[in-house]
C-alpha positions as CSV (number, residue, x, y, z in Angstrom):
1,X,140.7,-21.2,-6.6
2,X,140.3,-17.3,-5.7
3,X,136.7,-18.3,-5.1
4,X,137.9,-21.1,-2.8
5,X,139.9,-19.0,-0.7
6,X,137.4,-16.3,-0.3
7,X,135.0,-18.9,0.7
8,X,137.7,-20.1,3.5
9,X,138.1,-17.1,4.9
10,X,134.4,-16.2,5.1
11,X,134.0,-19.7,7.0
12,X,136.9,-18.7,9.2
13,X,135.5,-15.4,10.3
14,X,131.7,-16.3,10.5
15,X,133.2,-19.5,12.7
16,X,135.2,-17.2,14.9
17,X,132.4,-14.7,15.3
18,X,129.7,-17.3,16.5
19,X,132.4,-19.0,18.7
20,X,133.4,-15.9,20.6
21,X,130.0,-14.7,20.7
22,X,128.4,-17.9,22.0
23,X,131.4,-18.5,24.1
24,X,131.3,-15.4,26.1
25,X,127.5,-15.2,26.0
26,X,127.3,-18.9,27.8
27,X,130.2,-18.2,29.9
28,X,128.1,-15.1,31.5
29,X,124.9,-16.7,31.4
30,X,125.3,-19.9,31.9
31,X,128.0,-19.2,34.9
32,X,125.5,-17.4,36.7
33,X,122.9,-20.1,36.1
34,X,125.4,-22.5,37.6
35,X,126.1,-20.6,40.5
36,X,122.7,-20.3,41.6
37,X,122.4,-24.0,41.4
38,X,120.3,-24.4,38.2
39,X,122.1,-27.5,36.2
40,X,119.6,-26.7,33.3
41,X,122.6,-24.9,31.0
42,X,124.8,-28.0,31.0
43,X,123.7,-29.7,27.9
44,X,123.8,-26.5,25.9
45,X,127.3,-25.6,27.3
46,X,128.1,-29.3,26.1
47,X,126.7,-28.9,22.6
48,X,128.6,-25.4,22.4
49,X,132.0,-26.9,23.2
50,X,131.4,-29.6,20.7
51,X,130.6,-26.7,18.1
52,X,133.4,-24.4,19.0
53,X,135.5,-27.3,19.3
54,X,134.7,-28.3,15.5
55,X,135.6,-24.7,14.5
56,X,139.2,-25.0,16.3
57,X,139.6,-28.6,14.6
58,X,138.2,-26.9,11.4
59,X,141.1,-24.3,11.2
60,X,143.8,-27.3,10.9
61,X,141.6,-30.0,9.2
62,X,138.8,-28.5,7.6
63,X,136.8,-32.0,6.7
64,X,136.6,-33.1,10.1
65,X,136.3,-30.1,12.0
66,X,133.4,-29.1,9.7
67,X,131.6,-32.4,10.5
68,X,131.9,-31.5,13.9
69,X,130.6,-28.2,13.6
70,X,127.7,-29.3,11.6
71,X,126.8,-31.8,14.0
72,X,127.0,-29.6,17.1
73,X,125.0,-27.0,15.6
74,X,122.2,-29.6,14.4
75,X,122.3,-31.3,18.1
76,X,121.6,-27.8,19.4
77,X,118.5,-27.1,16.9
78,X,117.2,-30.3,17.8
79,X,117.6,-30.1,21.0
80,X,116.4,-26.6,21.6
81,X,112.9,-27.4,19.2
82,X,112.4,-30.7,21.6
83,X,112.7,-28.3,24.5
84,X,110.7,-25.3,23.2
85,X,108.6,-27.0,20.5
86,X,108.4,-25.6,17.1
87,X,107.2,-22.0,18.3
88,X,110.9,-21.7,19.4
89,X,112.3,-22.1,16.0
90,X,113.8,-18.9,15.7
91,X,115.4,-19.5,18.8
92,X,116.7,-22.9,17.7
93,X,117.9,-21.7,14.2
94,X,119.5,-18.5,16.2
95,X,121.9,-20.7,18.1
96,X,122.6,-23.5,15.5
97,X,122.9,-21.9,11.9
98,X,126.2,-19.8,12.9
99,X,127.9,-22.9,13.3
100,X,126.0,-24.7,10.8
101,X,126.7,-22.5,8.0
102,X,130.3,-21.6,8.5
103,X,130.6,-25.8,8.9
104,X,129.0,-26.2,5.5
105,X,131.6,-23.8,3.9
106,X,134.6,-25.5,5.5
107,X,132.8,-28.8,4.2
108,X,132.7,-28.3,0.4
109,X,135.5,-26.0,0.3
110,X,138.1,-28.9,2.3
111,X,139.5,-30.8,-0.4
112,X,140.8,-27.6,-2.3
113,X,141.9,-26.3,1.0
114,X,143.8,-29.4,2.4
115,X,145.3,-29.9,-1.2
116,X,146.5,-26.1,-1.6
117,X,146.8,-24.4,2.1
118,X,145.0,-20.9,1.8
119,X,148.2,-19.0,1.6
120,X,149.4,-21.1,-1.6
121,X,145.9,-20.7,-3.8
122,X,145.9,-18.5,-6.2
C-alpha cells in the first residue's frame, strides 16, 4: 500500500510539473505567435489543453483522467513526428513523455487509489 501511495504522489508531482511548465511555456511562446498572426501553434495548444485537462481530471478520477493524459501525450508525439519527421523524435518525446509517464502511473495505481483514497492508504 505504501508503494501505491508513493507512486500516486509521484504522478501528482510529475503531472503538475509538466502541466505548469508547458502551460506557461505555451502561453508565452504560443501567445506571441498568435498575436503575430501565426496560427500554426493552435493544434499543439489544443493537444496540451487535452493533456493538462487529463491531469486535472486525474486528481479526482485517476482512471479516466490518466487515459486522457496518455491520449494527449501520444497525440502530441505523433503530431510532432508527423510535422518534423523521425529526425525530431527527441522533441516529440520531450513534449509527450511528461504526460504519458504520469498518466501511466495514475492508470496503474487507479484501482487502489479509488478504493482507498491517498489519505487512507497505510
